[in-house]
C-alpha positions as CSV (number, residue, x, y, z in Angstrom):
1,M,-8.3,88.9,59.2
2,S,-11.4,87.1,57.9
3,S,-11.7,86.0,54.3
4,L,-13.7,88.0,51.7
5,Q,-17.3,87.2,51.5
6,I,-19.6,88.5,48.9
7,Y,-23.3,88.4,48.5
8,N,-24.1,86.7,45.2
9,S,-27.5,87.9,43.8
10,L,-27.7,84.6,41.8
11,S,-27.4,82.3,44.7
12,R,-29.2,84.8,47.1
13,S,-26.4,84.2,49.7
14,K,-23.0,85.3,50.9
15,E,-20.1,83.2,49.4
16,P,-16.4,83.1,50.0
17,F,-14.8,84.8,47.1
18,V,-12.4,82.8,44.9
19,P,-11.4,84.2,41.6
20,L,-11.3,82.0,38.5
21,V,-7.7,82.8,38.2
22,E,-5.7,83.0,41.3
23,G,-4.7,86.6,42.1
24,V,-6.7,88.1,39.3
25,V,-10.3,89.5,39.4
26,S,-12.3,90.2,36.2
27,M,-15.1,92.6,36.9
28,Y,-17.6,94.2,34.7
29,V,-20.1,97.0,35.9
30,C,-22.9,98.5,33.8
31,G,-22.0,102.0,33.0
32,P,-24.5,105.0,32.4
33,T,-26.7,105.7,29.4
34,V,-25.2,109.2,28.5
35,Y,-28.2,111.4,27.7
36,G,-28.1,113.5,30.8
37,H,-25.9,114.7,33.7
38,A,-25.1,112.2,36.5
39,H,-27.4,112.1,39.5
40,L,-27.2,110.8,43.0
41,G,-28.4,107.2,41.8
42,H,-25.3,107.1,39.5
43,A,-23.1,108.2,42.4
44,K,-24.3,105.4,44.7
45,S,-23.8,102.8,42.2
46,Y,-20.2,103.8,41.0
47,V,-19.0,104.9,44.4
48,S,-20.1,101.5,45.8
49,F,-18.4,99.5,43.1
50,D,-15.4,101.9,43.5
51,V,-15.0,100.5,46.9
52,V,-15.1,97.0,45.7
53,V,-12.3,97.6,43.3
54,R,-10.2,99.5,45.9
55,W,-10.6,96.9,48.7
56,M,-9.8,93.9,46.3
57,R,-6.7,95.8,45.1
58,Q,-5.8,96.5,48.8
59,L,-6.2,92.7,49.4
60,G,-3.5,92.1,46.7
61,Y,-5.7,91.2,43.8
62,K,-4.9,92.5,40.3
63,V,-8.4,93.8,39.2
64,K,-9.3,94.3,35.5
65,Y,-12.3,96.5,35.7
66,V,-14.5,97.1,32.7
67,Q,-17.3,99.7,32.7
68,N,-19.2,100.4,29.5
69,I,-20.8,103.6,28.1
70,T,-24.2,103.1,26.6
71,D,-24.4,105.6,23.6
72,V,-27.0,103.8,21.5
73,G,-29.8,101.2,21.8
74,H,-31.3,102.1,25.2
75,L,-34.9,102.9,24.4
76,T,-37.3,105.1,26.4
77,D,-39.4,102.2,27.9
78,D,-36.2,100.3,28.9
79,A,-37.4,97.4,26.8
80,D,-38.0,96.9,23.1
81,E,-40.3,99.8,22.3
82,G,-39.9,103.5,22.3
83,E,-37.3,105.9,21.0
84,D,-33.6,105.8,21.5
85,K,-33.0,108.0,24.8
86,I,-29.9,109.6,23.3
87,Q,-31.6,110.3,19.9
88,K,-34.7,111.9,21.8
89,Q,-32.3,114.1,23.7
90,A,-30.5,115.3,20.7
91,R,-33.9,116.2,19.1
92,Q,-34.8,118.2,22.2
93,E,-31.4,120.1,22.3
94,K,-31.4,120.4,18.5
95,T,-28.1,118.6,18.0
96,D,-26.6,115.4,16.9
97,P,-26.8,112.1,19.0
98,M,-23.1,111.7,19.1
99,E,-22.6,115.1,20.4
100,I,-25.0,114.4,23.2
101,A,-23.2,111.2,24.0
102,Q,-19.8,112.9,24.0
103,F,-20.9,115.9,26.1
104,Y,-22.6,113.8,28.8
105,T,-19.8,111.2,28.8
106,R,-17.3,113.9,29.7
107,S,-19.7,115.4,32.3
108,F,-20.2,112.0,33.9
109,Y,-16.4,111.4,34.2
110,E,-15.9,114.9,35.6
111,D,-18.4,114.2,38.3
112,M,-17.0,110.8,39.1
113,D,-13.4,112.2,39.3
114,R,-14.5,114.9,41.8
115,M,-15.9,112.2,44.1
116,G,-12.7,110.2,43.9
117,V,-14.2,107.3,41.8
118,L,-11.2,105.5,40.1
119,R,-11.5,105.2,36.3
120,P,-12.2,101.7,34.9
121,N,-9.2,99.9,33.1
122,I,-11.3,99.8,30.0
123,A,-14.5,102.0,29.2
124,P,-15.9,100.6,26.0
125,T,-18.8,102.2,24.2
126,A,-21.6,100.4,22.5
127,T,-21.1,102.4,19.2
128,G,-17.5,101.4,19.2
129,H,-18.3,97.7,19.3
130,I,-21.0,97.2,16.6
131,P,-19.2,94.4,14.9
132,E,-18.8,92.4,18.2
133,Q,-22.5,92.7,18.7
134,I,-23.4,91.6,15.2
135,A,-21.0,88.7,15.6
136,L,-22.7,87.6,18.8
137,I,-26.2,88.0,17.3
138,S,-25.0,85.9,14.3
139,R,-23.9,83.0,16.6
140,L,-27.2,83.0,18.4
141,I,-29.1,82.7,15.1
142,E,-26.8,79.9,14.0
143,K,-27.4,78.0,17.2
144,G,-31.1,78.4,17.1
145,H,-31.5,80.8,20.0
146,A,-32.4,83.8,17.9
147,Y,-34.5,84.6,14.8
148,E,-34.9,87.5,12.2
149,S,-38.3,89.0,11.6
150,N,-38.7,92.0,9.1
151,G,-35.2,93.2,9.8
152,N,-35.4,92.8,13.5
153,V,-33.6,90.1,15.3
154,Y,-35.1,88.7,18.6
155,F,-33.8,86.2,21.1
156,S,-36.1,83.3,21.6
157,V,-36.6,83.0,25.4
158,N,-38.2,79.5,25.0
159,S,-34.9,78.2,23.6
160,F,-33.2,79.1,27.0
161,P,-35.0,77.4,29.9
162,Q,-32.9,79.1,32.6
163,Y,-34.2,82.6,31.5
164,G,-35.1,84.7,34.5
165,R,-33.2,82.7,37.2
166,L,-31.3,85.8,38.3
167,S,-34.4,88.0,38.9
168,G,-36.6,85.1,39.8
169,R,-39.1,86.1,37.1
170,T,-41.1,83.2,35.6
171,D,-41.7,83.0,32.0
172,Q,-45.3,83.8,32.6
173,E,-44.2,87.0,34.3
174,A,-42.0,87.8,31.3
175,L,-45.0,87.3,29.0
176,Q,-47.1,89.7,31.0
177,A,-44.3,92.3,30.9
178,G,-44.1,91.9,27.2
179,G,-47.9,91.6,26.6
180,R,-48.5,95.4,26.1
181,V,-46.4,95.5,22.8
182,A,-47.5,92.0,21.7
183,E,-50.2,93.0,19.3
184,R,-48.1,95.4,17.3
185,S,-44.7,93.4,17.5
186,D,-43.3,90.8,15.1
187,K,-42.0,88.6,18.0
188,Q,-42.8,84.9,18.0
189,N,-43.3,85.3,21.7
190,P,-44.1,88.5,23.7
191,S,-41.3,87.6,26.2
192,D,-38.6,87.5,23.4
193,F,-36.3,90.5,23.4
194,A,-34.6,92.4,20.8
195,L,-31.0,91.8,19.7
196,W,-31.2,94.0,16.7
197,K,-33.8,96.6,15.7
198,R,-34.6,97.8,12.1
199,A,-34.0,101.5,11.7
200,Q,-37.0,103.4,10.9
201,P,-37.0,106.4,8.5
202,G,-35.3,109.3,10.2
203,H,-33.4,107.2,12.6
204,I,-29.8,108.6,12.7
205,M,-28.0,106.0,14.8
206,K,-27.9,103.1,12.5
207,W,-25.5,100.6,10.9
208,M,-25.4,98.1,8.2
209,S,-25.9,94.4,9.2
210,P,-26.7,91.1,7.6
211,W,-30.4,92.0,8.5
212,G,-30.2,95.5,6.9
213,E,-29.8,98.9,8.5
214,G,-30.5,99.0,12.2
215,Y,-28.9,99.2,15.6
216,P,-28.2,96.8,18.6
217,G,-30.7,96.2,21.3
218,W,-29.8,97.6,24.7
219,H,-29.0,94.2,26.4
220,V,-26.6,92.8,23.8
221,E,-23.8,95.3,24.2
222,C,-22.9,94.2,27.7
223,S,-22.6,90.6,26.8
224,A,-20.5,91.4,23.9
225,M,-18.2,93.8,25.4
226,A,-17.7,91.8,28.8
227,M,-16.8,88.7,27.0
228,K,-14.4,90.5,24.4
229,Y,-12.4,92.1,27.3
230,L,-12.8,89.7,30.2
231,G,-13.5,86.3,28.6
232,E,-16.4,83.9,28.3
233,T,-16.7,83.6,32.1
234,I,-16.0,86.5,34.3
235,D,-15.8,86.8,38.1
236,I,-17.9,89.6,39.0
237,H,-20.8,91.5,37.3
238,G,-22.2,94.6,39.0
239,G,-25.2,96.9,38.4
240,G,-28.3,98.5,39.9
241,M,-31.0,96.3,41.3
242,E,-33.4,97.6,38.8
243,N,-31.3,95.9,36.0
244,K,-31.8,92.4,37.2
245,F,-34.8,92.2,34.9
246,P,-34.8,92.5,32.0
247,H,-31.1,93.7,31.4
248,H,-29.2,91.1,33.4
249,D,-31.4,88.2,32.8
250,C,-31.0,89.0,29.1
251,E,-27.2,89.3,29.3
252,I,-27.1,85.8,30.8
253,A,-29.3,84.3,28.1
254,Q,-27.3,85.9,25.4
255,A,-23.8,84.9,26.7
256,E,-24.5,81.5,27.9
257,A,-26.6,80.5,24.9
258,S,-23.7,81.5,22.7
259,T,-21.0,79.8,24.7
260,D,-22.5,77.0,26.7
261,K,-20.6,78.3,29.6
262,Q,-21.4,80.2,32.9
263,F,-21.2,83.8,32.1
264,V,-20.8,85.3,35.6
265,R,-19.7,83.7,38.7
266,V,-20.8,86.4,41.2
267,W,-23.6,89.0,40.5
268,M,-23.6,92.1,42.7
269,H,-26.5,94.6,42.7
270,N,-26.7,98.0,44.5
271,N,-29.9,99.3,45.8
272,M,-31.9,102.5,44.9
273,V,-31.9,106.1,46.1
274,T,-34.9,107.6,47.8
275,V,-35.5,111.2,48.7
276,D,-37.4,111.7,52.0
277,G,-38.5,108.1,51.7
278,V,-39.8,108.5,48.2
279,K,-38.1,106.9,45.1
280,M,-36.1,109.5,43.3
281,G,-37.3,110.4,39.8
282,K,-37.6,113.3,37.4
283,S,-41.3,113.0,37.1
284,L,-41.7,113.5,40.9
285,G,-39.5,116.6,41.0
286,N,-37.2,115.2,43.6
287,F,-34.3,114.4,41.1
288,K,-30.7,115.1,42.7
289,N,-28.3,116.2,39.9
290,L,-24.7,115.8,41.1
291,K,-23.6,119.2,39.8
292,D,-26.3,120.9,41.9
293,L,-25.4,119.0,44.9
294,F,-21.7,120.0,44.4
295,V,-22.7,123.7,44.6
296,V,-23.5,123.1,48.2
297,F,-21.4,120.2,49.5
298,D,-18.0,119.1,48.9
299,P,-18.0,116.0,46.5
300,L,-16.3,114.0,49.2
301,V,-19.2,114.8,51.5
302,I,-21.6,113.1,49.0
303,R,-19.2,110.1,48.7
304,F,-19.0,109.9,52.6
305,F,-22.9,110.1,52.8
306,I,-23.3,107.3,50.2
307,L,-20.8,105.0,52.1
308,Q,-22.7,105.4,55.3
309,S,-25.4,103.1,53.8
310,H,-24.6,99.5,52.7
311,Y,-24.6,99.0,48.8
312,R,-27.4,96.5,49.0
313,S,-29.5,98.9,51.2
314,P,-31.6,101.9,50.0
315,L,-29.9,105.3,50.5
316,D,-32.4,107.9,51.6
317,F,-31.5,111.5,50.8
318,S,-32.7,114.2,53.0
319,D,-31.4,117.6,54.0
320,T,-31.0,116.5,57.8
321,A,-29.1,113.3,56.7
322,I,-26.7,115.0,54.3
323,R,-26.0,117.9,56.9
324,A,-25.2,115.2,59.5
325,S,-22.8,113.5,57.0
326,Q,-21.1,117.0,56.5
327,T,-20.6,117.3,60.3
328,G,-19.3,113.9,60.6
329,F,-16.9,114.3,57.7
330,E,-15.6,117.6,59.1
331,K,-14.8,115.7,62.5
332,L,-12.9,113.2,60.6
333,L,-10.9,115.9,58.9
334,E,-10.2,117.7,62.1
335,A,-8.9,114.6,63.7
336,C,-6.5,114.0,60.7
337,R,-5.3,117.6,61.0
338,R,-4.6,117.3,64.7
339,L,-2.7,114.2,64.1
340,L,-0.6,115.8,61.5
341,E,0.1,118.8,63.7
342,A,0.8,116.8,66.9
343,A,4.2,117.0,68.5
344,P,5.6,113.6,69.5
345,G,5.0,112.8,73.1
346,T,5.1,109.5,75.2
347,G,1.5,108.1,75.1
348,M,0.5,105.1,73.2
349,L,-2.5,104.1,71.0
350,D,-2.9,100.5,69.8
351,V,-4.2,100.6,66.3
352,T,-4.3,96.9,65.7
353,P,-7.9,96.2,67.1
354,F,-9.3,98.9,65.0
355,R,-7.4,97.7,61.8
356,T,-8.7,94.2,62.4
357,R,-12.3,95.2,62.8
358,T,-12.3,97.4,59.8
359,E,-10.8,94.7,57.6
360,D,-13.4,92.3,58.9
361,A,-16.2,94.8,58.0
362,L,-14.9,95.3,54.4
363,N,-14.5,91.5,54.1
364,D,-18.1,91.1,55.1
365,D,-19.7,92.0,51.7
366,F,-18.0,95.4,51.7
367,N,-19.8,96.7,54.9
368,T,-18.9,100.3,54.5
369,P,-21.3,101.5,57.3
370,V,-19.7,99.3,59.9
371,A,-16.1,100.2,58.6
372,I,-17.1,103.9,59.1
373,S,-18.4,103.4,62.6
374,V,-15.1,101.6,63.5
375,I,-13.1,104.6,62.0
376,F,-15.1,107.0,64.1
377,E,-14.5,104.8,67.3
378,F,-10.8,105.2,66.4
379,V,-11.2,109.0,66.0
380,K,-12.7,109.3,69.4
381,A,-9.9,107.2,70.9
382,L,-7.3,109.4,69.0
383,N,-8.8,112.6,70.2
384,G,-8.7,111.4,73.8
385,A,-5.1,110.3,73.5
386,L,-4.1,113.7,71.9
387,D,-5.9,115.6,74.7
388,R,-3.8,113.9,77.4
389,T,-0.8,115.7,78.7
390,E,1.6,113.0,77.5
391,G,0.2,113.2,73.9
392,L,1.2,110.4,71.5
393,S,4.5,108.8,70.8
394,G,6.1,109.3,67.3
395,E,5.4,105.5,66.6
396,S,1.6,105.9,67.6
397,I,1.2,109.0,65.4
398,S,2.8,107.1,62.5
399,D,0.5,104.0,63.0
400,A,-2.6,106.2,63.3
401,L,-1.8,108.0,60.1
402,A,-1.1,104.6,58.4
403,Y,-4.4,103.3,59.6
404,L,-6.5,106.3,58.4
405,E,-4.6,106.4,55.1
406,A,-5.2,102.7,54.5
407,F,-8.9,102.7,55.3
408,A,-10.5,106.2,55.1
409,G,-8.1,107.0,52.3
410,N,-7.3,104.0,50.0
411,A,-10.1,101.7,50.9
412,L,-13.1,104.1,51.2
413,G,-11.7,107.1,49.2
414,I,-13.0,109.7,51.7
415,L,-9.5,111.2,52.5
416,K,-7.1,112.9,50.1
417,S,-3.4,113.2,50.6
418,R,-1.6,114.4,53.8
419,D,-0.5,117.6,52.0
420,Q,-4.1,118.5,51.2
421,L,-5.2,117.7,54.8
422,A,-2.4,119.8,56.2
423,A,-3.5,122.7,54.0
424,G,-6.9,122.4,55.5
425,S,-8.9,120.9,52.6
426,A,-9.9,117.4,51.7
427,G,-11.7,118.6,48.5
428,D,-10.7,119.7,45.1
429,G,-11.9,123.4,45.3
430,G,-14.8,122.4,43.2
431,Q,-17.3,124.1,45.4
432,T,-15.6,127.5,44.9
433,L,-15.6,126.9,41.1
434,D,-19.2,126.0,41.2
435,E,-20.2,129.3,43.0
436,V,-18.1,131.3,40.5
437,M,-19.7,129.5,37.5
438,E,-23.2,130.1,39.0
439,V,-22.5,133.8,39.0
440,L,-21.2,133.9,35.6
441,L,-24.1,131.9,34.1
442,E,-26.5,134.2,35.8
443,L,-24.7,137.2,34.2
444,R,-24.9,135.6,30.9
445,T,-28.6,134.8,31.2
446,Q,-29.2,138.4,32.1
447,A,-27.3,139.5,29.1
448,K,-29.2,137.3,26.8
449,A,-32.6,138.5,28.2
450,K,-31.5,142.1,27.4
451,K,-30.4,140.9,23.9
452,D,-26.8,141.8,24.7
453,F,-25.5,139.0,22.8
454,A,-22.0,140.5,22.5
455,T,-21.6,140.1,26.3
456,S,-23.2,136.7,26.3
457,D,-20.8,135.4,23.6
458,A,-17.8,137.0,25.3
459,I,-18.6,135.1,28.5
460,R,-18.9,132.0,26.6
461,D,-15.7,132.5,24.6
462,M,-13.6,133.5,27.6
463,L,-14.7,130.4,29.5
464,L,-14.0,128.2,26.6
465,S,-10.5,129.7,26.4
466,K,-10.1,128.3,30.0
467,N,-11.3,124.8,28.8
468,I,-14.8,125.4,30.3
469,E,-17.5,124.5,27.9
470,L,-21.1,125.8,28.0
471,K,-24.1,123.9,26.6
472,D,-27.5,125.7,26.2
473,T,-30.5,123.4,26.6
474,R,-34.2,123.9,27.1
475,E,-33.7,123.4,30.9
476,G,-31.0,126.1,31.0
477,T,-27.2,126.3,30.6
478,T,-24.8,123.5,31.8
479,W,-21.0,123.6,31.9
480,S,-18.2,121.1,32.0
481,K,-14.5,121.3,32.2
482,K,-12.8,119.9,29.0
483,K,-9.9,117.4,29.5
């Protein structure tokens, strides 16, 4: 078996992976900003990094995995201007920002669970770590890397010459990116970024700090929480390619300016999702919400579809592509069921070459498309062996099941347990529940339209008694299962 190689976005090359502490991997991945339901872009990111965690554990590493929840500070222009995304959503839904954050956090984990994404070891929230962020900002001020201006605190990019080395952006490009807000800003330099923002009148999400009432900037939370739980230098930091600039460049500047140590040894970035060749986005009307997709497809079909593209490659969603994935997934399940039902014979099937090639693929920067192609070569050989008169010996059946469980199951997470396969289902029954909920929500909508609020409320209350919570928004009614 080859050794593990990972593409490092910082060096722009594949490198042999050697953890800082032998046998232990510290890994941080940027989590979601929880102001809406999870979409296909979230799924690509967290399924991809789930395979990283799964494979490293299979290699024998003890992985300490931290994935944050952003519940304050992420502004609508993804920089230092605009409104907090969660507060904006709370105003639209006429509720409290923390209710928005809690509701969509539960929704996020519900969707990830259904796709077989393992929970992180630690899932810290930005609002739960305000003291750590204030402490980091104070250190940066003391060391001359940050300054206060009218209740705001900014990082001085000129004080950190390495700024932008991850994304490759020059200081001039950063200046141009910040130029649109320069005239109305109190920054010393347009490329400086916010560590702490003064709360304007009416701003709900705010805390007391040495600089007055305010809230942290988006970037500071990840540096503070990663270092709190994983140390000043961590092995792997993951996130979306769109976060290289400014988010990850800012994380590096904050952390390294405060500690004078390397912050991250390996940076990993997953690519974007497109729909019929066009970048997915709400404004384009091609947004793919996971709950909507789960109505039509088993969540594990979505996972299988994602893993057929490399994490560093774009994922193009189309009806043709997802239907093809569904067909391939069903062929895999059918082969597994045949294997489980097979009576022992005398034929042999050597699993070793397939195991070696699958291991090599996953050790080559987690190349899931190649790993899946090898698994399907194995399925073809398996079906051929099962079709022969002599069948397969008990030893070969056992070896074949072990191979599929190790790679399609444990490493890639696209197969469930033997019992579920034998029962004829790899999923969790979620599609049926979605179909039932779709009918109930339509009945409730019709009742409300007729001003039959007694029936509408009765449906809501009965679902709540079964731990299913409804939430009415301008876009319609959504639901989630309470833990």
